[in-house]
C-alpha angles and dihedrals in degrees: 000000000000116000114243111243116237104234094178099064093106095048119101117257117266116267116266118262113260122230117265091251089067099042094087126095096254111110118229114257129211106204117215120259116252113268094010122141118227121236090239090055090051090052092049096250123139116268135181107210091169096055119138128248090264089065122095111293127212113243136167126253124213091276093056095253122136115254133194112221130182121239089218088070120051116238120245112283091213113108116243121229116234107183096186099043124218092320091059091046091054090047093053096044102059096160123082115281116246142179115234118207119239124248107212091199093059110037092180122134113234120199116215117199110194115226133163108269111219097185137349090215109071092184093064097042100045116092119245117265116255092255090062096052095086091050091050093048090048089055090050093051092047093047093051097048116099108197092185092062095028088233131138112200111199095156120137091003092163089068093055108118092222092052092047092049090051091053094241099118096072095069123093114250094235095053098033121109089204098087098054087051090050091051090053091048090052088056090052101044104030111006093160097052107137100199129044128174121207093170122152097010099128093248111172088181137002092250094106090064098034091117091062091096090061097053104028105029094155098057112138105190133030128183123201095167120159097014123133094249106155109168137039090240088062087070096051098089086075109049123187092225088073094047104059094172096050110124105160138034129178125207099162117153094018123133089236095059094040093053095045095050091050094065129072112280087358092135092062093044092048093051092044093052094046092047090050089056094043106028095171097060123110097180127054122182090347092305127106117253112246115246094240092060101084137128140195092026114150118250090231121070129197095238111030122184112277116261109249118223121254121278122251123172092212142000090253089056091049093051093046093048094049092047092050095048093047091052096044100048093042088059094039093055098038112020116017092167089071091056091078088077093053096061121079118239090248096042123131128214136184137155136193133196125220106200096173115128117258120237093253139004119219125223093253089086124022114233112263133164109276117232110212097165094111091053100047105078100070104020123121109210102157092198090065103023105080100160107100092208093055090045090060096040093051090071109083122206126197132017093271092059096039097050099067091047091055090049092053094058121092120272113267143192121209129198113201092201088072095055136099112203130195122185140168138164135227127199132226096058101021112235134168118212114201125182123188126196120183145077142286138191125246103222100206095053098026088226128133127238133186122237141198113186132173126196130190108203128188132183111273114254118237110266094017123127093256092049092048089050090053098254115138090206140038133210113245098173133016119182118175134185120191118195139181107279121262128171115262117235093258091060091048090052091051090048092052091048092050092050 
């Protein structure tokens, strides 16, 4: 025999049988609490709290809502299912329980579902439609602008009653479309306002007001006090390069400033970073910026310090130094073979090249890649020369060893008008110390290089090679440093004057 399929397995179980005490036709009543105020009374509708038992009684329907029924019509004899019992009924009906009088002319049952009433005036509680937001924000901007002080106070704008009523205060500043609209409204109502405060607006970055530079380019002071700005990159959406007139910014009571000032030398780092972002400011956090904190200043200045003349301890020293330098560089540029007679037999010579790039290159020579290949073989730059054998062998002793090194170096041309010379003498034994600072031209490449060269000169001994060549002095030590060319201050001064 086939088994009969149970077709009711997905149906809910039958309601439990109610006790006999509840099987009658009398609806269950929830009497009002003593001293409670009915909802109708709160809404201003007529009530009859002293009505008799024959008046309409408040009962519960199957959903647990209170229902007014007329005594002229009997209530339904069917029992109502209450799955949560009296505890659930009390949980659903949070408002005070009331008795509603019956209207014999309208025997219609009315279900009242108790809910928390926020406001009895829906016009005041409803947010403004989107089309009204611009009008509301325009009113806010106009009301917060003080023309007497030339000050626009947009601080704590999310606590403004008008903004709250319009439903605009609940949005995050970074995702809100309110702030770009406000920036545009500032440009329409007060485009020349010098001071604006955005304090206490929950800005996590300055992106919400990044369009300010388009509408108020001449603003002089901005305050972002008491905003949760945490990193320097949070300030980058507003760059000082776009606000040429900006002179003051305020970041007091921000996590960024608090953290930076708490570390060692954080004050200097904080001011340096802020000034790098806003190079035109002179006030930071209501304090003047120190003069040494500056960025993007040119290396050349219009009025450099005057170049002092070289130092000579006596006129005799000056004459001897000039005569020696004139003789030496005339031979070096035109006849290096003759220099072998100017070095003492025990003389020492070395040179080093510094090919690092200078901080700036003046317009007197366009920047081009320097070719130091001809200078590399014999140079003695200890920062780059790590081999101890080459370090020793790159110092040359005696005229015979020095002469071929001088011949291997590129041909040069020196101009004594671009030199600064210092010289002094010492007795017992007599020595002349000469130092030359300046520049020279490399003939093969027609490029300029800077030089620093020091000579130690002694009187030539009778019968020595210098004396036999007719030189009254001999070189005991020659140390030379050649660097990448850079204009000397006098040339920079002439350049600034010409411009």
